[in-house]
ChimeraX commands (.cxc) that place a marker at each C-alpha (Angstrom):
marker #1 position -0.04,0.05,-0.16 radius 0.5
marker #1 position 1.61,2.92,-1.04 radius 0.5
marker #1 position 0.87,6.75,0.72 radius 0.5
marker #1 position 2.21,9.86,1.34 radius 0.5
marker #1 position 3.86,9.74,4.66 radius 0.5
marker #1 position 3.42,13.52,6.65 radius 0.5
marker #1 position 3.76,14.86,10.30 radius 0.5
marker #1 position 2.46,17.82,12.08 radius 0.5
marker #1 position 4.31,20.47,12.40 radius 0.5
marker #1 position 4.95,22.20,15.48 radius 0.5
marker #1 position 2.34,23.96,17.54 radius 0.5
marker #1 position 4.91,27.02,17.32 radius 0.5
marker #1 position 5.02,26.84,13.13 radius 0.5
marker #1 position 0.80,26.49,13.67 radius 0.5
marker #1 position 0.75,29.02,15.75 radius 0.5
marker #1 position 2.76,31.24,13.29 radius 0.5
marker #1 position 1.01,30.56,10.65 radius 0.5
marker #1 position -2.74,31.32,12.10 radius 0.5
marker #1 position -1.32,34.34,14.22 radius 0.5
marker #1 position -4.03,37.43,13.45 radius 0.5
marker #1 position -6.69,34.57,12.02 radius 0.5
marker #1 position -9.01,34.29,14.64 radius 0.5
marker #1 position -11.99,31.66,12.67 radius 0.5
marker #1 position -10.93,28.54,11.34 radius 0.5
marker #1 position -12.40,25.75,9.71 radius 0.5
marker #1 position -10.48,22.58,10.11 radius 0.5
marker #1 position -10.04,20.00,7.14 radius 0.5
marker #1 position -8.71,15.97,7.15 radius 0.5
marker #1 position -8.98,13.30,5.02 radius 0.5
marker #1 position -9.78,9.66,4.95 radius 0.5
marker #1 position -6.67,8.11,3.49 radius 0.5
marker #1 position -3.32,8.97,3.95 radius 0.5
marker #1 position -3.10,11.27,6.76 radius 0.5
marker #1 position -5.62,8.52,8.73 radius 0.5
marker #1 position -3.74,6.12,8.23 radius 0.5
marker #1 position -0.92,7.63,9.40 radius 0.5
marker #1 position -2.49,9.15,11.87 radius 0.5
marker #1 position -1.94,13.14,11.00 radius 0.5
marker #1 position -4.82,14.22,9.68 radius 0.5
marker #1 position -8.25,11.67,10.44 radius 0.5
marker #1 position -11.19,12.46,12.56 radius 0.5
marker #1 position -9.70,11.65,15.85 radius 0.5
marker #1 position -6.07,13.89,14.77 radius 0.5
marker #1 position -8.79,17.04,13.79 radius 0.5
marker #1 position -10.94,16.77,16.96 radius 0.5
marker #1 position -7.97,17.03,18.87 radius 0.5
marker #1 position -6.46,20.40,16.51 radius 0.5
marker #1 position -10.12,21.56,17.22 radius 0.5
marker #1 position -9.76,21.34,20.98 radius 0.5
marker #1 position -6.25,22.66,21.01 radius 0.5
marker #1 position -7.48,25.65,18.41 radius 0.5
marker #1 position -10.09,26.86,20.89 radius 0.5
marker #1 position -7.83,26.86,23.88 radius 0.5
marker #1 position -5.84,29.01,21.81 radius 0.5
marker #1 position -9.01,31.20,21.73 radius 0.5
marker #1 position -9.76,30.46,18.39 radius 0.5
marker #1 position -13.33,30.11,17.14 radius 0.5
marker #1 position -13.99,26.83,15.07 radius 0.5
marker #1 position -16.61,27.58,12.67 radius 0.5
marker #1 position -16.52,23.89,11.52 radius 0.5
marker #1 position -14.61,20.92,10.07 radius 0.5
marker #1 position -14.80,17.89,6.91 radius 0.5
marker #1 position -13.04,15.10,6.98 radius 0.5
marker #1 position -12.50,14.55,2.82 radius 0.5
marker #1 position -12.66,10.83,1.38 radius 0.5
marker #1 position -9.75,11.84,-0.33 radius 0.5
marker #1 position -8.49,15.25,-0.42 radius 0.5
marker #1 position -6.46,15.21,-3.25 radius 0.5
marker #1 position -9.34,14.12,-5.48 radius 0.5
marker #1 position -10.80,16.94,-7.79 radius 0.5
marker #1 position -14.34,15.75,-6.87 radius 0.5
marker #1 position -13.71,17.47,-3.50 radius 0.5
marker #1 position -15.22,20.27,-4.34 radius 0.5
marker #1 position -18.91,18.72,-3.74 radius 0.5
marker #1 position -18.12,17.87,-0.27 radius 0.5
marker #1 position -16.61,21.43,0.45 radius 0.5
marker #1 position -19.92,22.91,-0.91 radius 0.5
marker #1 position -21.82,21.08,1.59 radius 0.5
marker #1 position -20.23,22.94,4.18 radius 0.5
marker #1 position -19.80,26.36,1.84 radius 0.5
marker #1 position -21.53,28.26,4.84 radius 0.5
marker #1 position -19.49,27.47,7.52 radius 0.5
marker #1 position -16.06,27.63,5.28 radius 0.5
marker #1 position -17.25,31.30,4.52 radius 0.5
marker #1 position -17.48,32.21,7.75 radius 0.5
marker #1 position -13.62,31.10,8.29 radius 0.5
marker #1 position -10.47,33.39,8.14 radius 0.5
marker #1 position -8.79,29.92,7.14 radius 0.5
marker #1 position -9.05,26.63,6.34 radius 0.5
marker #1 position -6.08,24.57,8.57 radius 0.5
marker #1 position -5.58,21.34,6.41 radius 0.5
marker #1 position -4.53,18.33,7.91 radius 0.5
marker #1 position -3.46,16.78,4.66 radius 0.5
marker #1 position -0.75,15.70,2.32 radius 0.5
marker #1 position 0.85,18.65,-0.04 radius 0.5
marker #1 position -1.23,17.31,-3.11 radius 0.5
marker #1 position -4.36,17.71,-0.43 radius 0.5
marker #1 position -4.01,21.32,0.58 radius 0.5
marker #1 position -3.29,22.63,-3.32 radius 0.5
marker #1 position -6.53,20.70,-4.17 radius 0.5
marker #1 position -8.13,22.26,-1.81 radius 0.5
marker #1 position -6.50,25.81,-2.92 radius 0.5
marker #1 position -8.15,25.41,-6.32 radius 0.5
marker #1 position -11.40,24.86,-5.43 radius 0.5
marker #1 position -11.83,27.38,-3.12 radius 0.5
marker #1 position -11.07,31.47,-2.69 radius 0.5
marker #1 position -9.93,30.94,1.02 radius 0.5
marker #1 position -6.75,31.36,2.81 radius 0.5
marker #1 position -5.08,27.87,3.24 radius 0.5
marker #1 position -2.75,26.81,6.08 radius 0.5
marker #1 position -1.36,23.41,6.30 radius 0.5
marker #1 position -0.97,21.81,9.68 radius 0.5
marker #1 position 1.10,18.97,8.09 radius 0.5
marker #1 position 4.67,18.57,6.46 radius 0.5
marker #1 position 4.77,15.77,3.34 radius 0.5
marker #1 position 8.31,13.55,3.63 radius 0.5
marker #1 position 7.89,11.31,1.29 radius 0.5
marker #1 position 6.06,8.45,-1.19 radius 0.5
marker #1 position 5.92,5.60,1.44 radius 0.5
marker #1 position 4.92,1.68,1.64 radius 0.5
marker #1 position 3.95,0.15,4.73 radius 0.5
marker #1 position 6.49,-2.61,4.98 radius 0.5
marker #1 position 4.93,-3.69,8.31 radius 0.5
marker #1 position 1.83,-2.56,10.74 radius 0.5
marker #1 position 2.48,0.88,11.32 radius 0.5
marker #1 position 5.89,1.14,10.03 radius 0.5
marker #1 position 6.44,3.43,6.27 radius 0.5
marker #1 position 9.29,3.31,4.11 radius 0.5
marker #1 position 10.32,5.52,1.29 radius 0.5
marker #1 position 10.10,3.59,-2.06 radius 0.5
marker #1 position 10.71,5.74,-4.81 radius 0.5
marker #1 position 12.05,9.34,-5.00 radius 0.5
marker #1 position 10.84,9.85,-8.40 radius 0.5
marker #1 position 13.65,10.83,-9.31 radius 0.5
marker #1 position 13.37,10.76,-13.29 radius 0.5
marker #1 position 16.48,8.50,-13.79 radius 0.5
marker #1 position 15.29,4.91,-12.65 radius 0.5
marker #1 position 18.12,2.25,-12.26 radius 0.5
marker #1 position 15.87,-0.49,-11.10 radius 0.5
marker #1 position 16.98,-2.86,-14.19 radius 0.5
marker #1 position 20.82,-2.75,-13.61 radius 0.5
marker #1 position 20.41,-3.05,-9.18 radius 0.5
marker #1 position 18.12,-5.97,-9.28 radius 0.5
marker #1 position 15.26,-4.00,-8.31 radius 0.5
marker #1 position 16.32,-2.72,-5.49 radius 0.5
marker #1 position 16.18,1.12,-5.36 radius 0.5
marker #1 position 19.57,2.40,-4.32 radius 0.5
marker #1 position 18.34,6.52,-3.70 radius 0.5
marker #1 position 16.03,5.48,-1.39 radius 0.5
marker #1 position 17.44,2.31,0.38 radius 0.5
marker #1 position 21.07,4.16,0.84 radius 0.5
marker #1 position 21.34,6.69,3.47 radius 0.5
marker #1 position 23.98,8.70,0.84 radius 0.5
marker #1 position 21.64,7.89,-2.38 radius 0.5
marker #1 position 25.25,6.44,-4.08 radius 0.5
marker #1 position 24.51,4.69,-7.29 radius 0.5
marker #1 position 27.21,3.25,-7.56 radius 0.5
marker #1 position 28.09,1.58,-4.22 radius 0.5
marker #1 position 28.79,0.22,-1.22 radius 0.5
marker #1 position 30.87,2.98,0.22 radius 0.5
marker #1 position 34.06,2.26,2.32 radius 0.5
marker #1 position 32.18,2.96,5.43 radius 0.5
marker #1 position 29.44,-0.56,5.10 radius 0.5
marker #1 position 30.33,-3.13,7.91 radius 0.5
marker #1 position 29.19,-6.74,7.86 radius 0.5
marker #1 position 26.45,-5.75,5.68 radius 0.5
marker #1 position 24.81,-2.89,7.95 radius 0.5
marker #1 position 25.10,0.98,6.92 radius 0.5
marker #1 position 27.71,3.16,8.61 radius 0.5
marker #1 position 25.02,5.66,9.09 radius 0.5
marker #1 position 22.71,3.63,10.69 radius 0.5
marker #1 position 24.06,0.47,11.90 radius 0.5
marker #1 position 21.06,-1.10,12.58 radius 0.5
marker #1 position 19.99,-0.66,8.76 radius 0.5
marker #1 position 21.51,-3.38,6.03 radius 0.5
marker #1 position 24.03,-1.74,3.42 radius 0.5
marker #1 position 21.39,-0.96,0.51 radius 0.5
marker #1 position 24.67,-2.13,-2.17 radius 0.5
marker #1 position 25.07,-5.50,0.29 radius 0.5
marker #1 position 21.59,-5.81,-0.74 radius 0.5
marker #1 position 22.03,-4.95,-4.13 radius 0.5
marker #1 position 24.76,-7.88,-4.55 radius 0.5
marker #1 position 23.15,-10.25,-2.91 radius 0.5
marker #1 position 19.91,-10.32,-5.04 radius 0.5
marker #1 position 22.29,-9.64,-8.22 radius 0.5
marker #1 position 24.28,-13.00,-7.31 radius 0.5
marker #1 position 21.20,-15.13,-6.35 radius 0.5
marker #1 position 20.49,-13.70,-10.34 radius 0.5
marker #1 position 23.81,-14.59,-11.60 radius 0.5
marker #1 position 24.09,-11.40,-12.55 radius 0.5
marker #1 position 27.18,-9.64,-10.70 radius 0.5
marker #1 position 28.53,-8.27,-13.99 radius 0.5
marker #1 position 25.88,-5.60,-13.54 radius 0.5
marker #1 position 27.65,-4.26,-10.33 radius 0.5
marker #1 position 30.94,-3.56,-12.62 radius 0.5
marker #1 position 28.93,-1.25,-14.91 radius 0.5
marker #1 position 29.66,2.60,-13.98 radius 0.5
marker #1 position 26.48,4.27,-13.16 radius 0.5
marker #1 position 26.56,7.89,-14.86 radius 0.5
marker #1 position 26.46,10.45,-11.51 radius 0.5
marker #1 position 22.82,11.14,-10.58 radius 0.5
marker #1 position 20.67,13.96,-12.88 radius 0.5
marker #1 position 19.14,15.86,-10.00 radius 0.5
marker #1 position 17.11,17.42,-12.59 radius 0.5
marker #1 position 15.89,14.33,-14.25 radius 0.5
marker #1 position 12.55,16.02,-16.00 radius 0.5
marker #1 position 11.83,19.38,-16.04 radius 0.5
marker #1 position 10.38,21.49,-12.75 radius 0.5
marker #1 position 7.77,21.86,-12.07 radius 0.5
marker #1 position 7.26,17.99,-14.15 radius 0.5
marker #1 position 4.59,18.11,-16.03 radius 0.5
marker #1 position 3.27,14.71,-18.22 radius 0.5
marker #1 position 0.57,14.17,-21.02 radius 0.5
marker #1 position -1.03,11.46,-22.19 radius 0.5
marker link #1:1,2 radius 0.2
marker link #1:2,3 radius 0.2
marker link #1:3,4 radius 0.2
marker link #1:4,5 radius 0.2
marker link #1:5,6 radius 0.2
marker link #1:6,7 radius 0.2
marker link #1:7,8 radius 0.2
marker link #1:8,9 radius 0.2
marker link #1:9,10 radius 0.2
marker link #1:10,11 radius 0.2
marker link #1:11,12 radius 0.2
marker link #1:12,13 radius 0.2
marker link #1:13,14 radius 0.2
marker link #1:14,15 radius 0.2
marker link #1:15,16 radius 0.2
marker link #1:16,17 radius 0.2
marker link #1:17,18 radius 0.2
marker link #1:18,19 radius 0.2
marker link #1:19,20 radius 0.2
marker link #1:20,21 radius 0.2
marker link #1:21,22 radius 0.2
marker link #1:22,23 radius 0.2
marker link #1:23,24 radius 0.2
marker link #1:24,25 radius 0.2
marker link #1:25,26 radius 0.2
marker link #1:26,27 radius 0.2
marker link #1:27,28 radius 0.2
marker link #1:28,29 radius 0.2
marker link #1:29,30 radius 0.2
marker link #1:30,31 radius 0.2
marker link #1:31,32 radius 0.2
marker link #1:32,33 radius 0.2
marker link #1:33,34 radius 0.2
marker link #1:34,35 radius 0.2
marker link #1:35,36 radius 0.2
marker link #1:36,37 radius 0.2
marker link #1:37,38 radius 0.2
marker link #1:38,39 radius 0.2
marker link #1:39,40 radius 0.2
marker link #1:40,41 radius 0.2
marker link #1:41,42 radius 0.2
marker link #1:42,43 radius 0.2
marker link #1:43,44 radius 0.2
marker link #1:44,45 radius 0.2
marker link #1:45,46 radius 0.2
marker link #1:46,47 radius 0.2
marker link #1:47,48 radius 0.2
marker link #1:48,49 radius 0.2
marker link #1:49,50 radius 0.2
marker link #1:50,51 radius 0.2
marker link #1:51,52 radius 0.2
marker link #1:52,53 radius 0.2
marker link #1:53,54 radius 0.2
marker link #1:54,55 radius 0.2
marker link #1:55,56 radius 0.2
marker link #1:56,57 radius 0.2
marker link #1:57,58 radius 0.2
marker link #1:58,59 radius 0.2
marker link #1:59,60 radius 0.2
marker link #1:60,61 radius 0.2
marker link #1:61,62 radius 0.2
marker link #1:62,63 radius 0.2
marker link #1:63,64 radius 0.2
marker link #1:64,65 radius 0.2
marker link #1:65,66 radius 0.2
marker link #1:66,67 radius 0.2
marker link #1:67,68 radius 0.2
marker link #1:68,69 radius 0.2
marker link #1:69,70 radius 0.2
marker link #1:70,71 radius 0.2
marker link #1:71,72 radius 0.2
marker link #1:72,73 radius 0.2
marker link #1:73,74 radius 0.2
marker link #1:74,75 radius 0.2
marker link #1:75,76 radius 0.2
marker link #1:76,77 radius 0.2
marker link #1:77,78 radius 0.2
marker link #1:78,79 radius 0.2
marker link #1:79,80 radius 0.2
marker link #1:80,81 radius 0.2
marker link #1:81,82 radius 0.2
marker link #1:82,83 radius 0.2
marker link #1:83,84 radius 0.2
marker link #1:84,85 radius 0.2
marker link #1:85,86 radius 0.2
marker link #1:86,87 radius 0.2
marker link #1:87,88 radius 0.2
marker link #1:88,89 radius 0.2
marker link #1:89,90 radius 0.2
marker link #1:90,91 radius 0.2
marker link #1:91,92 radius 0.2
marker link #1:92,93 radius 0.2
marker link #1:93,94 radius 0.2
marker link #1:94,95 radius 0.2
marker link #1:95,96 radius 0.2
marker link #1:96,97 radius 0.2
marker link #1:97,98 radius 0.2
marker link #1:98,99 radius 0.2
marker link #1:99,100 radius 0.2
marker link #1:100,101 radius 0.2
marker link #1:101,102 radius 0.2
marker link #1:102,103 radius 0.2
marker link #1:103,104 radius 0.2
marker link #1:104,105 radius 0.2
marker link #1:105,106 radius 0.2
marker link #1:106,107 radius 0.2
marker link #1:107,108 radius 0.2
marker link #1:108,109 radius 0.2
marker link #1:109,110 radius 0.2
marker link #1:110,111 radius 0.2
marker link #1:111,112 radius 0.2
marker link #1:112,113 radius 0.2
marker link #1:113,114 radius 0.2
marker link #1:114,115 radius 0.2
marker link #1:115,116 radius 0.2
marker link #1:116,117 radius 0.2
marker link #1:117,118 radius 0.2
marker link #1:118,119 radius 0.2
marker link #1:119,120 radius 0.2
marker link #1:120,121 radius 0.2
marker link #1:121,122 radius 0.2
marker link #1:122,123 radius 0.2
marker link #1:123,124 radius 0.2
marker link #1:124,125 radius 0.2
marker link #1:125,126 radius 0.2
marker link #1:126,127 radius 0.2
marker link #1:127,128 radius 0.2
marker link #1:128,129 radius 0.2
marker link #1:129,130 radius 0.2
marker link #1:130,131 radius 0.2
marker link #1:131,132 radius 0.2
marker link #1:132,133 radius 0.2
marker link #1:133,134 radius 0.2
marker link #1:134,135 radius 0.2
marker link #1:135,136 radius 0.2
marker link #1:136,137 radius 0.2
marker link #1:137,138 radius 0.2
marker link #1:138,139 radius 0.2
marker link #1:139,140 radius 0.2
marker link #1:140,141 radius 0.2
marker link #1:141,142 radius 0.2
marker link #1:142,143 radius 0.2
marker link #1:143,144 radius 0.2
marker link #1:144,145 radius 0.2
marker link #1:145,146 radius 0.2
marker link #1:146,147 radius 0.2
marker link #1:147,148 radius 0.2
marker link #1:148,149 radius 0.2
marker link #1:149,150 radius 0.2
marker link #1:150,151 radius 0.2
marker link #1:151,152 radius 0.2
marker link #1:152,153 radius 0.2
marker link #1:153,154 radius 0.2
marker link #1:154,155 radius 0.2
marker link #1:155,156 radius 0.2
marker link #1:156,157 radius 0.2
marker link #1:157,158 radius 0.2
marker link #1:158,159 radius 0.2
marker link #1:159,160 radius 0.2
marker link #1:160,161 radius 0.2
marker link #1:161,162 radius 0.2
marker link #1:162,163 radius 0.2
marker link #1:163,164 radius 0.2
marker link #1:164,165 radius 0.2
marker link #1:165,166 radius 0.2
marker link #1:166,167 radius 0.2
marker link #1:167,168 radius 0.2
marker link #1:168,169 radius 0.2
marker link #1:169,170 radius 0.2
marker link #1:170,171 radius 0.2
marker link #1:171,172 radius 0.2
marker link #1:172,173 radius 0.2
marker link #1:173,174 radius 0.2
marker link #1:174,175 radius 0.2
marker link #1:175,176 radius 0.2
marker link #1:176,177 radius 0.2
marker link #1:177,178 radius 0.2
marker link #1:178,179 radius 0.2
marker link #1:179,180 radius 0.2
marker link #1:180,181 radius 0.2
marker link #1:181,182 radius 0.2
marker link #1:182,183 radius 0.2
marker link #1:183,184 radius 0.2
marker link #1:184,185 radius 0.2
marker link #1:185,186 radius 0.2
marker link #1:186,187 radius 0.2
marker link #1:187,188 radius 0.2
marker link #1:188,189 radius 0.2
marker link #1:189,190 radius 0.2
marker link #1:190,191 radius 0.2
marker link #1:191,192 radius 0.2
marker link #1:192,193 radius 0.2
marker link #1:193,194 radius 0.2
marker link #1:194,195 radius 0.2
marker link #1:195,196 radius 0.2
marker link #1:196,197 radius 0.2
marker link #1:197,198 radius 0.2
marker link #1:198,199 radius 0.2
marker link #1:199,200 radius 0.2
marker link #1:200,201 radius 0.2
marker link #1:201,202 radius 0.2
marker link #1:202,203 radius 0.2
marker link #1:203,204 radius 0.2
marker link #1:204,205 radius 0.2
marker link #1:205,206 radius 0.2
marker link #1:206,207 radius 0.2
marker link #1:207,208 radius 0.2
marker link #1:208,209 radius 0.2
marker link #1:209,210 radius 0.2
marker link #1:210,211 radius 0.2
marker link #1:211,212 radius 0.2
marker link #1:212,213 radius 0.2
marker link #1:213,214 radius 0.2
view
């Protein structure tokens, strides 16, 4: 299961973003942030109480089924009067949801979360980054293991000199990505692939901002 992984901004940053804004409408999402416990119904209720204790007037709240879906306009319209009464919308969704809502409404939007990465659930409640969307994929040469996201240094040629007994020098609880790649290629009889020198990473593999037209 792939999700946008988020974490709540600090109380100080949220307070600063809402400075001078007295009437707030709070929006959460029923997908990624509900799963990661950063913007579901429980977190929205906690945020409402926190803001009320800070002297804010909560004009209403809403947990959208999918905040980054363009169909959010219909759900938002059902709360139009409460939204109109607000000075700002405090949005507890990933950055995709914030931008989608901002396009639907002529209201000030304030993100309550930071979007960290696109992650896959690898254990109960644990999400690991699986793709940096770098636009220069070399999975074909590395046995399907991404060194950009699996290696702390993002090395496309490895291992580095710090690997020790198959563990990473930065985090000795983490398997060295290039040891995993070596073992995978060895199993597949494709170790010659590690002798191929990969070009330095192209950090602008796609023009920014990116756009793809089918």
